[in-house]
N, C-alpha and C positions, 0 to 999 in steps of 0.2 A: 695897300697896307692898312692895318687896323686903325680905327679912331676910337681910342678908349674913352670911357667916361672919366669924369673929373677925379674920382677916387680909385680908378682902376690901376692895376700895375702896368707900367709902360715897359716895353721890351725893345731893345735896340739890337741890331746885328752888326758886328764889327768884322770887316774883311780887309785883307791886304792882297793885292792881285798884280799880275803882270802877264800879258799875252794869254788870257784865259778864255778867249771867245769860244773855244770848243766845249767848255764846261759851264760857263757862267750862267747861261740861260736856265739850265736844269736846276742849278743851285738856287737861283733867285725865284724861280717858279714855285719852289717848295716852301719858301719862307715868306713870300710877300703878303700872304693872308694871315700870317702868324705874328709878325713883328710890326712895330709902330714906326720904325725908321731903319734904313739901311745905310751904314757908313762904309765907304770904300776908299781905301788908300791905294792909289795906283802908283807903281814904282817905275813907270816908263814903258807902258804897253805901246806896241806898234801895230796892233791889230784892232778889232772892233770892240775890245773889252770895255772901254769907257762908254762907248755908244750904247752897248747892251745894258750896262749898269744904269745909266740915266733913263733908259726906256722903262725900267722897273721903279723909277722914282728914287733911286739911290742918290745920296749926296756924295760926290766924288772929290777927293783931295789928291793933288799931285805932289809926290815927293820923289826926288831922284833916288835911285837904288844905292844903298850904302854898305852892301855886303853884310847886313845885320838883320836877320829875320825878326828878332825880338824888338828891335828899335821900331820897325815899321808896324809890327803888331801892336805895340804900345801906343803908337800914334793913332791907329784906328780906334783903339779903346778910348783914348783921350777925347775924341770928338763926339762920343756917344752922350746922349742926354737922358736915356731911359733909366728906370729904376733898376732893371736887370739888363745884362749884356750877354748875348749869344755870340761866342767866338766861333766863326765858321770859315772854311776855305772854299774856294771856287770849285774844287774837285770833290766836294762833299754834297750830300743831299739829306736834309732833315726829314724824317718820317715820323709824323705825329698820328697816333691812332684816331680814327673817326670819333668825334664826340668828346675827345679829351681837351679840357680847358687848360691849356699850358700856362697861361698867365695867372689864372686862379691858383694853379698848383704852385707856381713860383711864389705867389703871395703867401701861401701857407708855409712853404719851405723857409721863407724869409723870417719867420717867427723864431726859428732855431738855428738856421744855417745861412752862410753867405755864399755858398757854392753848391751847385748841383751837377751830378755826373749823368752821362747817358751811355748807352752801349754803342761804341764805335766799331763798325764792321768793315773790314777791308775786303774789297772785291777785285777779282781778276777775271776778265772776260765773262762777267755775269755770275761767277761763283764766289761765295764767301770763303775767304782763305784764313782769316784770323779775326779776333775781336778782343776788345778790352774795355773796361770801364774808364771813361775819360771825362774829367771836369770841363764843361763847356758853358755853363750858365753861371754868371757871377753878379753879385750886387755891385752896382757902380761904385767905384772908389775902393774896391777890395782886392783887385787883381793887377798884377804886373808880370811881365815875362823877362827872362834873361836867357842868354845863349845865342850866339850868332847864327847857328845852323838850326838845330832842333830846339825851338824855343820852349823853355820849361818855366813853369809857374814859380815865382819867387815864394819861398816858404812851403809849408805843407798844409794846404787848406783842409778844414774839416768839412767834407762834402757828404751829400746824401744822394742816393740814386733816384732818378726819375724813371720809374718802371714803365716799360712798354714803348719808350721813345728810342728810336734807332737813328744813328748818324752813319749813312753809307759813305764810304770813302773809295773813290775810284782811282786814286793816285798810283796804285800798284798794278793797274791794268797794263799788261805787257804789250798790248796793241796801241797804247797811247802814242800819238805822233811826237809828243814833246818829252817822252820818257827819258831818252838818252841825254837830252839837254839838261833835264833836272839832275840826272846822275852826275854829269860832268860838273855842274855848278855846285852840287852838294859835296862831291869828293874834294874839289879844290878848296872849299871853305873849311871842311873838316881837317884836311891836311895842314892848312894854315893855322887853325886853332891848336892842333897838336904840336906844331913847331913852336908856337908862342907859349903854350901852356901844357907841357908834357904831363902834368899831374891832373889834367882833366880826364879822369878815368872813364866817365860816362861817354866821352867822345870816342874812346877805344871801342866800346860796345856798339855805338851807333855806326861807326865806319865799318866795323865787322859785319853788322846786319846789312848795311848798304851794299858791300861787296857780295855778300851771299845772295841778296835779292837780284843782283844783276849778273850772277853766274861767275864771279871771280872768286873761286872757292879757296885757292891757296892764300890769297890776301885775307879772306874772311877768317880762316883758321889762324893766321899769323896775329891779327889784331884781337881776335877772340881769346886766344891763349894769353895774350898780354892782359886783357881785361880780367880773366879768371885768376891770374896770378896775384891780383890786387884785391881779391874777394874779402879777405879779413879786414884789410885796411878800409875798404869802402863801407863795410858794415851793412846795416839794414837797407841802404839804398841800392844794393847790388841787384841786378836784374837777372833772374834765372832763365830768361828766354834764351840766353846765349848757349846754355847747355843743350837745349832742344835744337837750336840752329846748327851747332857744330856736330852733334850726334847724327842729325839728319844728313848732313853733308857726308859724314864718314860712311853712312849706310848707302845712300842713294848715288853719290858721285864718286867717292873714293873706294867703295866696296871693301872697307877696312873694318871688320868687326872688332878688332882689338882697340882701335881708336874710338869707335862708338861706345864700347863698353866703358872705357875710361871716363868719358863725359857723362854717361848715364849713371855710373856708380857715384861719382862726386855730386852730380846734380840731385839725385834721389836722396842721398844722405843729408845734403845741406837743405833741400827744399822738398820734403816728403809730401807736401800738400800742393805741389805744382803738377797740374793735370798732364801737360804735354810730355813731361819726362817719362811718365809711365807708358804713354802711348808709343813713344819711340823705343822704349824697352820691349814692347810687344813686337815691334818690327825687327829688332835685333834678335829676339828669340826665334822668330820665324826664319830669319836669314841664316842662322847657324843651326837650325833644327834643334833648338834647346826648348823642348815643350814645357819643362818646368819653369824656366825663365819667362817664357811667353805667358804661361798661365798665371804666375804670380803677379806679373805686371798688369795683366788684364783684370785680375781681381782688384788691384789697387786703383786702376783707371776707373772701373765701374763704380767703386765706392766713392771716389771723389766726384765723378760725374753726377751722381745722385745728390751729393751735398751741394754742388754748384747749382743744380736745378732748383733745390729748395731755397737757396740763398745766393743769388748771383754776385752779391757784394764780396763773397769769398774769393772771387777771381782777382780782386785787387787791381791796381793800376799797372798791369803788365799784359802783354799780348798773350792770348790763348789761341793756339792754332788748331786744336783738335776737339773743340766743343761743338758737337753736332750729331745728328742721327746716324750718319754714315760711319762715324768714328766709334760710337758706342756699339753699333751693329757689328763692326769688325772685331771689337774687343769681345763681344758676346760670342761671335763665331769662333774666336780663338779658344775661349773656354770650352765650347762645345766640341771643337776638334780635338783639344787635349783630352777631353773625356772619352772621345771615341778611340783615340790612340791607346789610352789606358785600358779601355774595354777590350780592344783588339789584343793587347798583350796578355790580358787575363784569360781570354778565350783560347789563346794559343797554348797557355799552360794547361787549361782543361783538356784541349784536344790531345796534347802530348801524353797526358796521363790516362786518358780513357782506356787504352788497351791494357793497362795494368790493373784496372778495377774489376771486381767481380760483377757479374751480370746484373744483380739486383741493385747494387750501388750505382752502377753506370746508368741504369734506367732512371733511378731517382734523380741523379744529377742532371741528366738530359732533360727530364721533365721540369726541373727547377729552372734551367736555362730557358726553356721554351716558355715558361711562365714570366720570367723577368723581362725578356726582350720586348714583348708588346707593351710593357709598362715603362719603357724608356722614353715615351712621349716624344718621339722624333717627329719633325715636320712632315707634312703630308707628302712632300716631294721626295722624301727619303724612304727608299724601299729596302728593308732588311730581309734577306733570304737565308735562313739558317739551314745548313746541311750537316747534321750531327752524326753522320755515320763514322765510327772510329776508323774505318778503313779508307776514308776519303778526307781530303782537306776540308776544313770548315771555312766557308766564304761568306762574307757580308758585303753585299753590293749596296753602296751608298750613292744613289743617283743624285747628281747635283752637288755633291760634296767631294767626291773622289773615292777611289777604291781603298779598301783595307782588307787584309788577308790574315786570318788567324787559324 
């Protein structure tokens, strides 16, 4: 761990753990040269968690598990002595760009803000599946958590983004040996909270997302619909991720385009700047072969994607599942395909009227078509073969994209 100079910013890492020997070494290896102290609250590990933590110089405090994540999170924060605190979990890995002076950056941030956010990226079997901006660095004495299950920050901190820093989260890895244990533990706590506090609307959203992530789709829809029904009452704290989740279930699992359309319409009207809702709209358009719907959603998706690229803070504190090159490539492909379908329809009209035209006009029109086609700037792997004999069908062979006939 670092030994800062007398006037340097001191950084503490605050952790709460239990039976995390499979993850802890990766997490601590990433932060030991970044922070000045590691505080670990262990809530009853029976594996090598405590041994691993101490091997990295962590100070370990033992507290019996009390079915309250926030209580133990706050305990870990309370033991920290640094100027700033990094809140991190054992199944996460901090990635700081080479040469980036994190503590100097925090010193600068501290002149105007008490909180700094990073890009949290969820991974499943090595692939990034979602991301969001998440507050993780706090001036000591300025942060506390509440909520027994998904601990949430008390209040609404005014935070600033630390660009380039990524926090990789592996807790969504479907191959994790402790995954189902975490599901059962979280589900039991969430159901207990809802029994005790039926008006905890955010818990409805969280339990819906939990069921969706573990493949219990009917339960996800049940709780998700309840959450949506309270949207106006919840106000600006409503999380639009639920529309993406339920629309995706309707398309991928239920094969129900009407249900998907319901979620997409309400989600896009209420949250037009939410990237994911437009991507799932593209999927719906392709599912029902509605090229106009797919094209309109692709336009909106690309417009927002470009805005997010220029200013990542526009993502806000919500999960974004479709921000990445493969998603924007699919949206662009959708626009290209829609254009080809439209061109195909137009060429069919031309083909049908060719026999009705006089020879001079037919020749002029064919010459114009033969001039336009090379200007379509199709990719190199796309071969267009025009056969404009009015006595024969006109065919365009699009290798690598699929056939079209006009």
